[in-house]
C-alpha distance (Angstrom), angle and dihedral (degrees) to the residues before:
residue distance angle dihedral
X1 . . .
X2 3.75 . .
X3 3.81 122.9 .
X4 3.82 94.3 -101.1
X5 3.80 93.3 53.8
X6 3.82 90.8 46.0
X7 3.79 90.0 51.4
X8 3.81 92.4 48.3
X9 3.81 91.4 48.4
X10 3.81 91.0 49.2
X11 3.80 90.5 52.9
X12 3.80 91.5 49.9
X13 3.80 92.0 47.8
X14 3.81 91.4 49.5
X15 3.81 91.9 52.0
X16 3.80 91.1 49.6
X17 3.81 92.1 47.4
X18 3.80 89.1 52.2
X19 3.81 87.5 55.4
X20 3.81 88.5 56.6
X21 3.80 97.2 -104.9
X22 3.78 125.9 148.3
X23 3.81 101.3 -127.3
X24 3.77 129.5 -167.4
X25 3.77 117.6 -174.8
X26 3.79 105.0 -141.6
X27 3.73 119.0 -157.8
X28 3.75 120.9 -165.8
X29 3.77 143.8 96.8
X30 3.77 129.7 -58.4
X31 3.79 119.1 -152.3
X32 3.81 125.1 -160.9
X33 3.82 116.9 -158.9
X34 3.82 122.7 -172.2
X35 3.79 133.6 -178.8
X36 3.78 128.3 -177.9
X37 3.79 118.0 -151.4
X38 3.80 122.7 -144.9
X39 3.81 92.5 -95.6
X40 3.84 93.5 51.7
X41 3.79 94.7 -99.5
X42 3.77 108.8 146.4
X43 3.79 123.2 -144.0
X44 3.79 113.4 -169.8
X45 3.78 137.1 174.4
X46 3.74 137.2 -172.3
X47 3.77 125.9 -161.3
X48 3.75 132.8 -179.2
X49 3.78 123.5 -146.3
X50 3.79 109.8 -154.3
X51 3.79 129.0 -158.6
X52 3.84 89.8 -93.2
X53 3.81 88.9 58.0
X54 3.81 93.4 -112.4
X55 3.78 118.0 144.2
X56 3.82 122.7 -142.7
X57 3.81 110.8 -164.0
X58 3.78 128.7 -162.8
X59 3.80 130.5 173.9
X60 3.79 107.7 -136.9
X61 3.81 101.7 176.7
X62 2.96 141.8 82.5
X63 3.83 80.3 12.9
X64 3.81 131.9 -17.6
X65 3.78 119.1 -90.7
X66 3.79 125.3 160.1
X67 3.79 107.1 -139.2
X68 3.82 108.8 -174.3
X69 3.77 147.0 -94.5
X70 3.80 121.1 -69.9
X71 3.79 133.9 -163.6
X72 3.79 98.8 -141.3
X73 3.78 140.1 34.1
X74 3.80 89.2 -125.2
X75 3.82 90.6 60.5
X76 3.81 90.2 51.6
X77 3.79 92.4 48.7
X78 3.81 91.6 47.0
X79 3.83 91.7 52.3
X80 3.81 93.0 45.4
X81 3.80 89.8 49.3
X82 3.80 92.9 48.8
X83 3.80 93.5 44.8
X84 3.80 91.3 48.3
X85 3.83 90.9 49.7
X86 3.80 88.2 53.1
X87 3.82 89.9 53.7
X88 3.80 92.1 45.7
X89 3.78 88.0 54.7
X90 3.81 94.1 43.4
X91 3.82 90.6 49.5
X92 3.80 88.2 67.7
X93 3.79 88.0 70.4
X94 3.80 117.9 93.8
X95 3.80 85.9 -140.1
X96 3.83 97.8 57.5
X97 3.82 95.4 108.2
X98 3.80 90.4 46.9
X99 3.82 90.4 53.2
X100 3.81 92.1 47.0
X101 3.80 91.6 49.1
X102 3.81 91.0 47.8
X103 3.80 90.2 50.8
X104 3.81 90.0 50.9
X105 3.81 88.5 50.4
X106 3.82 90.5 50.8
X107 3.80 88.8 51.1
X108 3.80 88.7 51.5
X109 3.82 89.4 50.7
X110 3.81 89.6 53.5
X111 3.80 90.4 52.1
X112 3.83 90.7 47.8
X113 3.79 90.6 50.0
X114 3.78 89.9 52.2
X115 3.81 90.5 50.8
X116 3.80 88.6 49.6
X117 3.79 96.1 57.8
X118 3.81 95.0 36.2
X119 3.80 95.1 51.6
X120 3.80 105.3 28.8
X121 3.78 141.7 49.2
X122 3.79 99.0 -126.2
X123 3.80 120.7 -147.2
X124 3.81 114.8 -122.2
X125 3.82 92.1 -117.3
X126 3.82 91.9 55.9
X127 3.79 92.3 48.2
X128 3.81 91.2 49.1
X129 3.81 90.8 49.4
X130 3.81 91.6 51.4
X131 3.80 91.4 47.5
X132 3.82 90.8 49.9
X133 3.81 91.6 51.5
X134 3.81 93.1 47.3
X135 3.81 91.0 50.8
X136 3.81 89.3 47.5
X137 3.82 90.6 51.6
X138 3.83 90.6 50.3
X139 3.80 89.8 49.1
X140 3.82 91.2 49.3
X141 3.81 91.0 51.5
X142 3.81 91.4 49.6
X143 3.82 91.2 48.5
X144 3.82 90.3 49.2
X145 3.81 90.5 53.5
X146 3.80 90.9 52.1
X147 3.79 93.8 50.9
X148 3.82 96.4 42.6
X149 3.80 130.2 85.1
X150 3.79 112.6 -110.2
X151 3.82 112.4 -123.6
X152 3.83 104.5 174.2
X153 3.79 121.1 62.8
X154 3.84 107.5 162.9
X155 3.80 89.2 95.9
X156 3.80 137.0 9.5
X157 3.80 119.7 -112.7
X158 3.80 113.3 -95.2
X159 3.80 99.4 -154.7
X160 3.80 106.9 36.1
């Protein structure tokens, strides 16, 4: 790192320490990986390799999704390969853009929900209504999986 970046990082760390945070300055490499499917859908990942040689992977396109930390580069590559194969397969669907847009909307709902509880004192009835609707959405997704034809078999679903 050059002197300017070190100075900037030190200032950031100092501000966070003054807030009472426990701060660890992690040095390492960040890798950006991008694929473009036939129909111009982009699938992109970023992973950080820290000084302990741990790899934190996140999918950033078509929508953000933190994946997890891995011990080896081979594990990261295997997961990226599998995830990309899933998108290649899903891209065959005429509904792929609709699913991606719906996922982005769900992500937006999560951010709105966070704003709700961070900025407002929510009445019990409103919270119960939201909870009911979330559980209903989960149930609807599970029902849809049971009535649909499975099209990807390299790995079993983790959340259904």
